[in-house]
C-alpha positions as CSV (number, residue, x, y, z in Angstrom):
1,X,-25.0,-40.1,-31.7
2,X,-25.9,-38.0,-34.7
3,X,-23.2,-36.5,-36.9
4,X,-24.4,-32.9,-36.1
5,X,-24.3,-33.6,-32.3
6,X,-20.8,-35.1,-32.7
7,X,-19.6,-32.1,-34.5
8,X,-21.2,-29.8,-31.9
9,X,-19.6,-31.7,-29.0
10,X,-16.2,-31.7,-30.8
11,X,-16.5,-28.0,-31.4
12,X,-17.2,-27.4,-27.7
13,X,-14.2,-29.5,-26.6
14,X,-12.0,-27.6,-29.0
15,X,-13.3,-24.2,-27.7
16,X,-12.7,-25.3,-24.1
17,X,-9.2,-26.5,-25.0
18,X,-8.4,-23.2,-26.7
19,X,-9.7,-21.3,-23.7
20,X,-7.6,-23.4,-21.4
21,X,-4.5,-22.9,-23.5
22,X,-5.0,-19.1,-23.5
23,X,-5.5,-19.1,-19.7
24,X,-2.3,-21.2,-19.4
25,X,-0.3,-18.6,-21.3
26,X,-1.4,-15.8,-18.9
27,X,1.6,-14.9,-16.6
28,X,1.6,-16.1,-13.0
29,X,1.8,-12.8,-11.0
30,X,2.5,-12.2,-7.3
31,X,1.8,-9.0,-5.5
32,X,2.8,-7.8,-2.0
33,X,-0.1,-5.9,-0.4
34,X,-3.8,-5.7,-1.1
35,X,-3.8,-2.3,-2.9
36,X,-1.2,-3.5,-5.4
37,X,-3.2,-6.8,-5.8
38,X,-6.2,-4.7,-6.6
39,X,-4.4,-2.7,-9.3
40,X,-2.9,-5.9,-10.9
41,X,-6.3,-7.6,-10.7
42,X,-7.8,-4.7,-12.6
43,X,-5.3,-5.0,-15.4
44,X,-5.7,-8.8,-15.5
45,X,-9.5,-8.7,-15.3
46,X,-11.0,-11.4,-17.5
47,X,-7.6,-13.2,-18.0
48,X,-6.4,-14.3,-14.6
49,X,-5.9,-13.3,-10.9
50,X,-2.7,-12.4,-9.1
51,X,-1.5,-14.0,-5.9
52,X,-1.2,-12.0,-2.6
53,X,1.8,-12.3,-0.3
54,X,0.8,-10.1,2.7
55,X,-2.6,-11.2,3.7
56,X,-5.4,-8.7,4.6
57,X,-5.3,-7.7,8.3
58,X,-1.5,-8.0,8.6
59,X,1.1,-5.2,8.7
60,X,3.4,-5.1,5.6
61,X,6.2,-3.6,7.8
62,X,6.8,-7.0,9.5
63,X,5.4,-10.3,8.3
64,X,6.2,-14.0,8.1
65,X,5.2,-15.7,4.9
66,X,3.3,-18.9,4.9
67,X,4.4,-21.8,2.6
68,X,1.6,-21.0,0.1
69,X,2.8,-17.4,-0.2
70,X,6.4,-18.4,-0.7
71,X,5.2,-20.9,-3.3
72,X,3.4,-18.0,-5.1
73,X,6.6,-16.1,-5.4
74,X,8.5,-19.1,-6.6
75,X,5.9,-19.8,-9.3
76,X,5.6,-16.2,-10.5
77,X,6.5,-14.9,-13.9
78,X,6.2,-11.3,-12.6
79,X,6.2,-9.7,-9.1
80,X,4.8,-6.3,-8.4
81,X,5.6,-4.8,-5.0
82,X,6.0,-1.4,-3.3
83,X,9.7,-1.9,-2.4
84,X,12.2,-2.5,0.4
85,X,11.3,0.8,2.0
86,X,8.0,-0.7,3.0
87,X,8.9,-4.4,3.3
88,X,12.6,-4.9,3.9
89,X,11.9,-8.5,5.0
90,X,10.5,-9.4,1.5
91,X,13.5,-8.3,-0.6
92,X,15.6,-11.4,0.1
93,X,12.7,-13.7,-0.5
94,X,12.1,-12.2,-3.9
95,X,15.8,-12.5,-4.7
96,X,15.8,-16.1,-3.7
97,X,12.4,-17.4,-4.8
98,X,11.6,-15.2,-7.8
99,X,15.0,-14.8,-9.4
100,X,13.7,-15.7,-12.8
101,X,10.7,-13.4,-12.7
102,X,10.2,-9.9,-13.8
103,X,10.3,-7.9,-10.6
104,X,8.8,-4.4,-10.6
105,X,9.5,-2.2,-7.5
106,X,6.7,0.3,-7.8
107,X,8.2,3.0,-5.6
108,X,11.1,3.2,-8.1
109,X,8.8,3.7,-11.2
110,X,9.5,7.0,-13.0
111,X,6.7,9.6,-13.2
112,X,5.2,9.0,-9.7
113,X,5.0,11.5,-6.9
114,X,7.2,10.7,-3.8
115,X,7.2,12.4,-0.5
116,X,9.8,12.6,2.3
117,X,9.2,11.2,5.7
118,X,7.7,13.6,8.2
119,X,9.5,14.0,11.5
120,X,8.1,14.4,15.0
121,X,4.7,13.6,16.5
122,X,3.1,16.7,15.1
123,X,3.3,17.9,11.5
124,X,2.5,21.6,11.4
125,X,6.1,22.8,11.9
126,X,7.5,20.2,9.5
127,X,5.0,20.9,6.7
128,X,5.6,24.6,7.0
129,X,9.4,24.3,6.9
130,X,9.5,21.9,4.0
131,X,6.5,23.2,2.1
132,X,5.1,19.7,1.9
133,X,6.1,19.7,-1.8
134,X,5.9,16.4,-3.7
135,X,8.8,15.2,-5.8
136,X,7.6,14.0,-9.2
137,X,10.0,12.1,-11.3
138,X,10.3,13.0,-15.0
139,X,7.9,11.4,-17.5
140,X,9.0,8.5,-19.6
141,X,7.7,6.2,-22.2
142,X,7.4,2.9,-20.3
143,X,6.4,1.0,-23.4
144,X,9.8,1.5,-25.0
145,X,11.7,0.8,-21.9
146,X,13.9,-2.2,-21.5
147,X,12.0,-4.3,-19.0
148,X,15.2,-5.6,-17.5
149,X,15.5,-2.2,-15.9
150,X,12.5,-2.9,-13.8
151,X,14.1,-5.7,-12.0
152,X,15.0,-4.2,-8.7
153,X,15.7,-7.5,-6.9
154,X,19.5,-6.8,-7.1
155,X,19.3,-3.2,-5.9
156,X,21.7,-2.1,-3.2
157,X,20.5,-2.2,0.4
158,X,18.6,0.8,1.6
159,X,21.1,1.8,4.3
160,X,19.2,5.0,5.2
161,X,16.0,3.1,5.9
162,X,17.0,-0.3,7.3
163,X,14.1,-1.9,9.1
164,X,15.8,-5.2,9.6
165,X,15.4,-4.9,13.4
166,X,11.7,-3.9,13.1
167,X,9.3,-5.8,15.3
168,X,5.6,-6.3,15.3
169,X,3.5,-5.0,18.2
170,X,3.1,-7.0,21.3
171,X,0.5,-9.8,21.1
172,X,-0.5,-9.1,17.5
173,X,-1.8,-12.2,15.6
174,X,-2.6,-12.0,11.9
175,X,-4.1,-15.0,10.2
176,X,-2.4,-17.4,12.5
177,X,0.9,-15.5,12.7
178,X,1.8,-14.8,16.3
179,X,4.3,-11.9,16.5
180,X,4.0,-11.6,20.2
181,X,7.4,-13.1,20.8
182,X,9.2,-10.5,18.8
183,X,10.8,-7.8,20.9
184,X,11.7,-4.2,20.1
185,X,14.4,-2.5,22.2
186,X,13.5,1.1,23.1
187,X,16.7,1.7,25.1
188,X,18.6,4.8,24.0
189,X,15.6,6.4,22.3
190,X,16.1,10.0,21.3
191,X,12.9,11.8,22.3
192,X,13.8,15.0,20.5
193,X,12.2,13.9,17.2
194,X,13.6,10.5,16.2
195,X,12.0,7.9,18.4
196,X,14.5,5.1,17.8
197,X,18.2,5.5,18.2
198,X,20.2,4.2,15.2
199,X,16.9,3.9,13.2
200,X,16.9,6.5,10.5
201,X,13.6,7.8,9.3
202,X,15.0,9.9,6.4
203,X,14.2,9.2,2.8
204,X,11.1,8.4,0.8
205,X,7.8,7.6,2.6
206,X,6.8,4.2,1.1
207,X,3.0,4.6,1.4
208,X,2.8,6.0,-2.1
209,X,-0.2,3.9,-3.1
210,X,-2.4,6.3,-1.2
211,X,-1.9,8.9,-3.9
212,X,-4.4,7.9,-6.6
213,X,-2.4,9.6,-9.3
214,X,0.5,7.2,-8.5
215,X,-1.9,4.3,-8.8
216,X,-3.0,5.5,-12.2
217,X,0.6,5.6,-13.4
218,X,1.2,2.1,-12.0
219,X,-1.8,0.7,-13.9
220,X,-0.1,1.7,-17.2
221,X,3.2,0.2,-16.0
222,X,1.6,-3.0,-15.0
223,X,-0.3,-3.3,-18.3
224,X,2.9,-2.7,-20.4
225,X,4.9,-5.2,-18.4
226,X,2.2,-7.9,-18.7
227,X,1.7,-7.1,-22.4
228,X,5.4,-7.8,-23.0
229,X,5.2,-11.1,-21.1
230,X,1.9,-12.0,-22.8
231,X,1.6,-10.2,-26.2
232,X,-1.5,-12.1,-27.3
233,X,-3.5,-10.4,-24.5
234,X,-1.7,-7.0,-24.7
235,X,-4.7,-5.1,-25.8
236,X,-6.8,-6.5,-23.0
237,X,-4.2,-5.4,-20.4
238,X,-4.1,-1.9,-21.9
239,X,-7.9,-1.6,-22.1
240,X,-8.3,-2.7,-18.5
241,X,-5.7,-0.2,-17.4
242,X,-7.5,2.6,-19.2
243,X,-10.8,1.6,-17.6
244,X,-9.0,1.4,-14.2
245,X,-7.7,4.9,-14.6
246,X,-11.2,6.2,-15.3
247,X,-12.5,4.4,-12.2
248,X,-9.9,6.0,-10.0
249,X,-10.8,9.4,-11.4
250,X,-14.4,8.8,-10.4
251,X,-13.3,7.7,-6.9
252,X,-11.1,10.9,-6.6
253,X,-14.1,13.1,-7.5
254,X,-16.2,11.3,-4.9
255,X,-13.5,11.8,-2.2
256,X,-13.1,15.5,-3.1
257,X,-16.8,15.9,-2.5
258,X,-16.7,14.0,0.8
259,X,-13.8,16.1,2.1
260,X,-15.0,19.5,0.8
261,X,-15.9,20.6,4.4
262,X,-13.1,18.7,6.2
263,X,-10.1,20.9,5.4
264,X,-10.3,22.9,8.6
265,X,-10.9,20.0,11.0
266,X,-7.9,18.6,12.9
267,X,-7.4,14.8,13.2
268,X,-4.6,12.5,14.4
269,X,-3.8,9.1,12.7
270,X,-2.3,6.0,14.3
271,X,0.8,5.9,12.2
272,X,2.1,8.3,9.6
273,X,0.8,6.4,6.5
274,X,-1.5,9.0,5.0
275,X,0.9,11.8,3.8
276,X,0.2,11.0,0.2
277,X,-3.6,10.9,0.6
278,X,-3.5,14.2,2.6
279,X,-1.2,15.9,0.0
280,X,-3.4,14.8,-2.9
281,X,-6.7,15.9,-1.4
282,X,-5.5,19.1,0.4
283,X,-6.0,18.0,4.0
284,X,-3.5,17.5,6.8
285,X,-3.3,15.4,9.9
286,X,-2.2,17.2,13.0
287,X,0.1,14.3,13.9
288,X,0.6,10.6,14.2
289,X,0.9,8.4,17.3
290,X,3.5,6.2,15.6
291,X,6.2,6.7,13.0
292,X,5.7,5.8,9.3
293,X,7.1,2.3,9.9
294,X,4.5,1.7,12.7
295,X,7.1,1.0,15.3
296,X,6.0,1.5,18.9
297,X,6.1,5.2,19.9
298,X,8.1,6.4,22.8
299,X,6.4,7.7,26.0
300,X,7.5,11.2,25.1
301,X,5.9,10.9,21.6
302,X,2.6,9.7,23.1
303,X,2.6,12.6,25.5
304,X,3.3,15.0,22.7
305,X,0.4,13.7,20.7
306,X,-1.9,13.9,23.7
307,X,-0.9,17.6,24.2
308,X,-1.6,18.2,20.5
309,X,-5.1,16.8,20.8
310,X,-5.8,19.1,23.7
311,X,-4.1,22.2,22.4
312,X,-5.5,22.1,18.9
313,X,-8.9,20.8,19.7
314,X,-8.4,17.7,17.5
315,X,-11.7,16.3,16.4
316,X,-10.8,12.7,15.6
317,X,-8.2,10.1,16.4
318,X,-8.0,7.2,13.9
319,X,-7.0,3.7,14.9
320,X,-6.0,0.9,12.4
321,X,-7.1,-2.7,12.5
322,X,-3.5,-4.0,12.1
323,X,-2.1,-2.3,15.2
324,X,-2.5,-1.8,18.9
325,X,-5.6,0.2,19.4
326,X,-5.0,0.6,23.1
327,X,-2.6,3.5,22.2
328,X,-5.5,5.4,20.7
329,X,-7.3,5.1,24.0
330,X,-4.2,6.3,25.8
331,X,-3.8,9.5,23.8
332,X,-7.5,10.2,23.8
333,X,-7.9,9.8,27.6
334,X,-9.3,12.8,29.3
335,X,-10.4,14.5,26.0
336,X,-13.7,14.7,24.0
337,X,-12.0,13.5,20.8
338,X,-13.9,11.1,18.6
339,X,-12.3,7.7,17.9
340,X,-12.7,5.9,14.6
341,X,-11.0,3.3,12.3
342,X,-9.1,4.1,9.1
343,X,-7.3,1.5,7.1
344,X,-4.6,2.2,4.4
345,X,-4.8,-1.5,3.3
346,X,-8.5,-2.0,3.0
347,X,-8.8,-5.0,5.4
348,X,-12.6,-5.2,5.2
349,X,-12.9,-4.6,1.4
350,X,-13.5,-7.3,-1.1
351,X,-10.4,-8.3,-3.1
352,X,-10.5,-8.0,-6.8
353,X,-10.6,-5.5,-9.7
354,X,-12.7,-2.9,-7.9
355,X,-10.6,-2.9,-4.7
356,X,-8.4,0.2,-5.3
357,X,-11.1,2.8,-6.0
358,X,-13.1,1.5,-3.1
359,X,-10.1,1.8,-0.9
360,X,-9.7,5.5,-1.7
361,X,-13.4,6.0,-1.1
362,X,-13.3,4.2,2.2
363,X,-10.5,6.4,3.5
364,X,-12.2,9.5,2.4
365,X,-15.5,8.4,3.9
366,X,-13.8,7.5,7.3
367,X,-12.2,11.0,7.5
368,X,-15.3,12.8,6.4
369,X,-17.7,10.9,8.7
370,X,-15.6,11.3,11.8
371,X,-14.8,15.0,11.3
372,X,-18.4,15.9,10.4
373,X,-19.8,14.2,13.5
374,X,-17.4,16.1,15.8
């Protein structure tokens, strides 16, 4: 072996070792749902990849973790999740398995827009009464904030929005999880607006990731948190967040173009998950078959949605891949309404740094395509 070759080989080994050491210093990150995973993946692009707890195709409202997902929480240095309003079942697991990690509940981040739950099967009266006004928290400098304040794992229980008794829909199977044995008791339902007796639907709607402006705020929060955990790569996190914000702006512009002729077309969604998207882009669903937490609707609610479809000449009814699509057929029966699929979690999209802008585009495209063909 020549001396020059030996030096070259030694240099390569040292470079690989340095790269491995840098990679080893990147925080281990866990995320709850695919849209949050996409945002974190954008910030970590080129450095590492976060783990995903709720697998694509499953409902975050009720889920049973696999051992590998529990292990990802246990090994995490940071956890980014929407919050207990969306995933009440996950709060205890984070408390137990990720007690030493930085835990960031994104729904509690200052500076985002939050919206209240909508009531009833149809939204026109509710939106008119409440003005459908968003509630934006005051701006704050996240970079100077003490990061311990982000750890919401010890927050008090959300008494007004307790989903502990929530159940999955009959016969659903997601990635090997059979939820068909879980039961939901509909006895004592109040059909005058709240479908489930003793189950309050007051408070903040947790589907805040469907407002792209919220996602842009979260990118900066994620970048600053990871920069504090990993100062050597701080500038990369921040640069990635800036690029991610620009990509979301481009996606928003595309969606505004897609929906430019859809503002006067009525549509109904499977469950009330799209309030943030509607509010941001100036459109409004006529109603939802199921509540925001995707619990099974009462017969009275199904009948009310069916009447809405007929009375308002609703153009489209959107199913979701995570839930019972037979209900869409039920409310559409006897009408000329178009049926299509829309997905707030991006089940068919490729995971990774480009996920979130593509999610926003896919929702806009689904609404625009269905309404324009009606």
